[in-house]
N, C-alpha and C positions, 0 to 999 in steps of 0.2 A: 369588567373582568380583566385583571392584570396578569398576563402570562409570565411575568418575571417573578411572581411570588413562588416561594417554595411550598411544597405540599407537606402539611403537618400531619401527625398521627391522628389528631382530633378530626380534621377535615376529611381525611381518608375514611375514618370510621363512620362519620356522619353520612358521607356520600354512599358508602357501601350499604349501610343499613337502610337508607331511603330507597336505594335502587333495588335491593333485595325484596323490600316490602312491595315495590311496584311489580316485581316478577311474580310474587305470590298473589298479589291483588288482581293481576291481569290473568291469572290462571295458567301461566306458562310453566310453573313448577308448583308443587305443593309443599307443605311444611315438612313432611317426612323426607322428601328428596333433598330439601335444603339442609336438614339436620344431618343427613348422611354425607352430603358434599362437604359440610364444615368439618365433619369427623375425618374424612379423607384428607382435607387440606391440612389438618393439624398433624397428620402422620407423615407428610411429605418431607423428604430430606432437604430438598431445595424449595424455598418459599415460592408460592404461586398464588396470584390473585384468585379469589373465590369464583369470579365470573368465568375465568379460564378453566377452573376445576369443573364447573357445571357443564361447560362445553365438552371437556374431555370425557365426562361421564355420559355424554349424549343426551342430557336432559333438555338443553337448548342449543341453538346454533348461534354463531357469532352474528350472523345477519339478523336474527330475531332480537338479539341484545341491542344492536345499533338502531333497529327499527323502533323498538320500545323507547329508547332514549330520545329518538327524533320526535316521537309523538307525545312524550311526557318528559320534557327537559328538566333535569335536576341541576341546580347550580353547582358547578365544579370547576376547579382550575384545570388548565390544559394539560399540564404534566401528569396530574393525577388521573385524568381521563385516559391518557395514552397508556399509562401503566396498567390501570385496572382493566382496560379492554384489550390488553395484550399487544398493542402496537409497538411498544418499546419495553425494555426491562428497567427495573429500579436503578441498576448500575448505569445504564444509558442516561437516565434522567439526572442522576447525581453528577455525572461528568459534564453534561450540558449546562446544568445550573452552576457548577463551579466555574466553567468557562464564562458564563454570562456575568457572574460576580466579578471575575477578573477583568472583564471588559467594561466594568462599571455600568452595565445595563444598556450599552450602546447597541447591542443586538438582542432581538427578541428570541425567546426560547425556540419557537418554531423555526426561525432562520438557522439557528445553530444545529438543530436536529437534522434539518435537510442538508446543510453543508457537510455534516459529518457522516452522511449516508445512513443515519440511524432510522430514517423513515423517508419514503419517497415523497416528492412534492405533490403528486396527485393524491396520495393518501392523506397528506397533511391538509390539503384543501377540503377533502371530504370531512375530516374530523372537525375543522373549523366551522364548516357549514352546519354540521350536526350540533356543535356546542352552541352556536348562536341562533339556530333555527332560521338560517338564510339559505339562499340558493347558490349553486355553483354556476358560473358563466363560462362557457367555452368560447373563447374569442375567435377560434378558427371557423365557427359557424354563425356567431352572433352578427346582427346587423347594427352597425354603429350610426347614431344620429350625428352627422358632421356639423350640424348647426350648433352643437354644444362645444365644438373644438375652437376655443379662443386662445389668443396668445397668453394672457394671464393664466388661463386654465392649464395650458401645456407646460408652462414653467413650473407650476405647483405640482402637476401630475407627475412630471419627471422626478421631482424631489421626493414625493411621498408615495409614488407608485399606485396611482388609481386611474380609472378610465370611465367617463360617463358613457352609458350605453344608450338609454332612451328616456324620454319623458313619459311618466305614467300619471294616473289620477292623483296619487298621494305624494308625488315628488319625482325626483330623478333617480333611476336605477344606476348605481355606480359600482363597478367591479374594483375591489381593493386587493392588492397583493397581500396585505395584512389587515383584515377587517377588524382586528382588535386594537389597531393604532388609532386612538381617539384624536390625536393631532391631525392625522390624515383625513378623518371624517369631518372634523371642524374646518379644515382648509377647503375640502371639497364643497361643503355647505357655503362657505364664504365666497369662493370664486364662481360658483354656479348660481348663487342667490336663490336657492330653493331647498326644500327638505330633501334629505338623502335617504334612499332605500338601499342599504348596503347589500352587496353580494360579494362572493369571493371568486377571484380569478387567478390564473397562473401568473406568477411574477414575470417569467420570461416572455409570455404572450403579451402582457400589458406593455412592457418596455419595448418589445419588438414593434408593436403597433404604433406607439408614440414616435419611435425613431423613423419608421417608414412614412408616417404621416408628415413629419417635418421635412423629410427628404423630398417627398412628392409634391408638397405644397410650397416649398421654398421658405418655410418658416425658419426663424433664427435657430441655429444650432447651439447646443449647450457649450459653454466655454470649456476649453480644454484645461483650464487652470494655469497657474503661473509656472508650473514645472515644464521645462523643455524636455524633448526626447532624450537629450544627453543626460540630464539630471535624473530622469526616470530610469534609464538603463543603469546608471551608476548605483542608484538606490536599490534596484532589484539585485544587482550583483553583490553589493556590500552586505545586504541582509541575508542573502543565500549563503554567503561564506560564513557570516556570523552564526547562522543557524546550523551550520554543518551539513548543508544540503549536498546531495550527490548529483542532482539534475534540476534544471529550471525549465519549466514549460510555459511559454508565452503564446497564448492562443486567442486570435481575434474571433469573437462571436458577433452575432448580429447587432447587439446593443451595447457591447462592452469588450474590453480586452481582459481576459482572465489570465492571471499569473498564479501558477502552482509550483511547489517545490517537492522534491522527493527527499524525505528525511527519515532515516532509519528504515529505508526500503518502502515507505508508505507515502502516497501522494497526499500533500497537505495544501489546502487553499491558502494562498498568501494574501492577495488583494486584487481588486478590479480597478481598471483605469478606463477613462472615457474612450469610446470607440474612435473619436476624432484623432486621437494621438497614435493610432495603430500604425499608419503608414510611415510616419516620421520615426517611430520607435524601431520598426522593422528595418528601415533604411539605415538608421544609426548602427544597429547591430551588424548589418551586412557590411558596412564600411569597416567596422572593427574586425570582422571575420575575413575580410578580403574577398567577399562574394560579389557577384554582379548585381548592383542595385536596380539596373534596368530590366533584368529578367525576373518576371513575376509568375510565369506560367509553368516553369520547370523546377524540380527539386534541386537543391544545391547543398554543398557542404563547405565548411570553413573552419578556421581556428581563431579564437579570441585570446589574446594575451592581456589580461586585465591587471593593472597595478592597484592593489588595495591601498587606499590612502592612509588608513590607520596604522598599517604595519610595513608599508613599502614592499610587501611581498608581491611577486608576479604570479597570478593564478592562471593556469592554462585551461582553457575551456574549448571543447570540441562542439562546434555548432552545426545543426542540421536544420535546413529550411525546407518545409514541406508545404506544397501548394494545396490549399483547401478551398471550399466554395466561399468562405468568408475572408479569404486572404491567406497569407503565409504563416503557418504555425512554426515557431522556433523552439527547438529543444537544445539546451546547452548542457553537456556533461562536464562537470568540474573534475579535471584530471589532477591539477594541483601538484604536478611533478614532485612527488614526495621524496624527501631526502632522508627521512627517518624510517627505518625498517623495524618491523616487529621481530624480536628474537624468536627462533623456532619454538622455544618453550613457552612463549606468550600467546600463540595463536589460538589456544583454547582446546587443544587435544587433551583427552584424558591421559593420565600418567602412563598406563601400560600400552595404550594405543600409540602414544608418542614414542615410547621406547622401541616398539616394533617398527614404526615408520623410520626411525633413524637407523636402527641396526639392519633391517631387512631391505630398505630402499635407498636411503641416502649414503650409507657407508659401503654399499657394494660398488665395485669398480665400473660395471657397465650395465646397460639395460635402459628401458624406457620407464619413467615415472610419470603417470598421467594424473592430473588434478582436474576433476570434472564437476560440473554444476551449471545452472542457468546464469544468464547475465546478472551481474550485481550480487553474486553469492560469495565474493571474497576470494576467488581463485587466485587472482594476481598477487594478493597479499601473502597467501600461503606459499605460492610459487617462489616469490622472492625472499621469503623467510628461509626457504630451503636453499636458495642460491647463496644467501648470506652465510648460512651454516657451512656450505661447501667452499666458499671463497677463501683462498689461501695463496700466498706468493708462489707456491710450486704448482699451482693449478691454472690452466688456461681456460677461461670461460668466455664464450661468444654467444650473443643473443640476437634474435630477429624479432622485433616487437612492432605492434601497430596500435598506438604509439608507445614510446618509452614513458612509463608511469613512475617508476622508481629509479633513481640515479644511484648506482652502486660503484664505489671506488674500486678500481682494479678489475672491472669487468668491461669487455669490449661490447658496447651496446649499439645496435643499429636500429634506427627508427625508419619504418617503411614510408616511402613518399612516391606514390604512383605517378605524380605529375612530372617527375624527372626520370621515369622508368625504373625507379628503385622499388621494384615490386617484390612481393613475398617470394614468388618463384625464382626471380633473379638472385635475391639474397640467399635463398636456400642452396642454390647451385654453388655459390662462392664460399659459403660458410665452412664447408668441410675442408677447403684449401687453407684455412687459417690455423691449421694444426691445433684444434681445440681438444681439451680433455672432456669438457662438459659443454653440451650445446643446449641452449634454452630457446625453445620456439614459443612465441607468445600464444599461439593457438594452432591446433590441427583443424583446418577448415575445409580440406578437400582430400581427394585420393593422393594428389601429388605431395602434400605436406605430410600425410600419414606414411607414404612410401619413404620419404626422406628420413623421417624419425626412425623407422624400422631399419633402414639400410645403415644409418649412422650407428645404431646400436649393434648391428651385426659386425661392423668393422671395429668394435672395441670402444666406442664412445658411450658416455653417459648422456642421456637425453631427458630433459625435464620439459613438460609441455602441459597445456590446458585443453579442455574439450567441453563441448556442450551436450551433456546427457543427464538423465534424471537421477541415476544412481551409478554405483561402481560397475555392476554387472552390465548395465546399459552401455557403458564405455567400451567394454569388450565386444558386445554384440554389434555396436555401430562400426567398429573396425572391420568386423566380418562382413557387414553390409557394404563397406567400401571396397570389398573384393580383395582385402588383405588376407593372404593365406593363413589358415588356422595354425599351422606349424610355426609360421613366422611370429605370430602373436604370442603363442605359448613359449617360444624360445627367447623373446626379447623383452616383453612387458614384465617388469618385476613387481609393480604394485599400481593400484588405482585408488585414488582418494576422491570420494564424493563429499560435497559439503553444501551447507545452506547457512544463511544468516537469519537468525531470529531476533526479534526485539527483546531487549533486556528489561526486566521489571524494574521500575524506578525505585531506587533505594530510599528516596525521601518520603514516599507515600505508600510503600509496600505494606500489605496486611496479610496475615494468614488467611488462606482460602481453602474451603472444603470443596473438592472436585464434584461437579455435577454428575449424577449417575449417567445422564445422557452423553456427556463427554467421554466417560469411561467406556460406554458401549461403543462409541464411534472409534475409540482407540483399541477396542477388543481386549480390554483388561478388566480385571475384577478388583474389588477393594483388597483382597488377599495378595494380589500381585504387587501392590504399591505400599505395603506395610513399611513404615519408617520414613515415608515421604513427608516433606515440609513444603507444601505448595504455597506460593505467594501470588498476590495480585495487586497491582497499583490502583489506588482509588482515584488518582488524578490530582496534580498540584501544578503550581506555576513552573516548577523546575522541568516538568515533562510535558508542558503545554496541555495539561489535563487529558493526556492520553493514557497515563498509567505506565508508560514505557519510556526509557531513556537509554540511548545507545543500543548496541547489538552484540550478540554472542554467536559464535560459530559452532555448528554441530557437524560432526564428521562421520564418515564411514570408510574404513580402511580395508581394502581387499589385498592381502598378500598372496602372491601366486605360488602356492605349493604344488607338489607333483600331482595331487588328485584334482586340483582345480585346472591345471594345465591339461590333464588327460580329458576332463570334461569338455574343454574347449576343442581339443583335437577331435573329439567324437561329435562335435557340434550339438551338444546337449541343449535343451531349452533353458531359458533364463531361470525358470523355477528350479530345474535340476542343478544348475551351476550355483544358484543361491543356496540351495540345501547343502550341497557339498562344502561351500565356503563357510556356512554357519557351523557345520559339524566338525570340519577339519582345519579350517584356516583362521579360526578365532574371529570371524566377521561379526561386528556389531553394527546393526543397520542404523541409518539416519534417524529413524523413528525411535529406536531404542536409546541412542545417544541423547536425542532430544528429550525423551522421557526422564532420563537420569538428570539432565540439567534442569528440567522443570521440577523434579522432586527435590532438588537442592535449592529451589527458589530463585534460580538465575533467570529463567524465562517462565512462560505460563503454558498450561496445557492447550489454551486457545491458540497460541502461536504454533505449537507443535502440530495441531490439526490443520491449521491454515496453510502451513508451508511444506510439510514433509510427506513424501510418498509412503503409502501404507501397504506392506506386503505381509500378509499372514499375521499371526498373533505374536506380540512382543513377549520376550521371556520375563520372568519375575524380576522385580527391582533388585533384590539381594544378589541374584546371579549376575545381572548386568554390572552392578558395582564391583563384583569380584573380577569380572572379565576386564573391566576398564581401570581398576585400581582407584576408583572414586570412593569418596566417603559418603 
């Protein structure tokens, strides 16, 4: 059975007919129930495998289906089995097969599905065992026959991921990370010189056992390869920059060093390196970051200035060294000291929302403008687009940042450095003595910085800052929780902008998509609410690394403080009441509603909206939201 084969319509039909015949033949369902289930399946808006329809109707359980297959195996490809039994969707399978073709079959389908978190490793082991009619071996409890552990066997086992368990009457029981790998089975038969009784074992358990066995017995360690730690570090950095990653995660595990990148806000597996290179790689990055290479027990921070060979650009990376049980994990945030700023009209705000933001927030002479959202939601980009809009020769702008990410000509920017006592508190005390018209605080992080922002606004300054809260109303409530007086908040805060970054549908492989009724129910909308929507979904291509998404788009929520909203704050109303007043009188469009409008335009997907945006109540109909936002 070759798991790299695609599932065709004929093979799907053949398997389904055979298995349905088994269900009827074994008396689990009768012909009438099957006929009714097929009729229900034909009327579903979203296609669903007939076996899942039978489960939904309560005629059989998933456990009964698997048990029947286990007792009466029917020849079927892995991908088709996973879809028909409801472990993954057809879309998941198509994406995994596309990635497999792009990698020229170097990875098996099961590996790709597990790597992309489309199915758990444990569930995949059970599926493989069912498909092949073999057992699952749990190495945490299995007793290993050490007489089978020879040097030639260890070398082959590390390469093909298998482990001999014990001698039996018919041969040697061997646990395989991929029992469908015929090369691994042939290699095990060759090095063990006996017939093989294949079983399936967890890949990580097999590799951990082999590594620990080599360490404990003094066996030869696998070669680390020709690449030095310097070359590996440079390779990791270069590829992360080329892929547009925002973060690099270098994590030593028991049997390997795993490297992942955060691209478009999602963690993506980059590649694995031999565990033997871990310490040299960590030391190399520590040297680059100016951290203490002798200290391995405590967490450390540092900064790497990496010169990209291809462009001669210097990339600024903030390094964090975190002590774990397997060694020090490194996370590098690529700051990239950007010199290009987005124009305020290019950040992604809808036309009428942007007009209100400029007129009611940026063009007023005093007050606090807060931009809020979680880490990595694009707050800094929006903040400095606003600063760039306000920057003029007749205006004095002073900033306090940790660190400076955008360099703006004509703005006095201060980068915090606690090592020389240039702390946030110290900078805030001196910033008001610089005769500023506009003060930019990188972040409100405590009561002191919140007080400073409020007091600066009270004395006639304009203050722009960021905050970490879920939505715009949450920003106001958090200020109240910081013991800032309600009358000070209502008299100084002019607007709160909440935002999130959603992945943008890849324009190279986008296809029209009909929303799943289950998705609409989760969003609390009906088909009548989204009349005129043109939803798109990427099917996956080389341009988007077979994810269906490329780049990101920002969704916004703008709360302008009118008199009724200020009065609600003064009366310390609940978040529900403040939100209701804002929706009715201040023209508030929530994050979810803005995301819905952008999904309806095909910019992002409903799946991204559900995955990233907070949901408060029922969104308004699409036509009304488009009117409020001035969107087409």
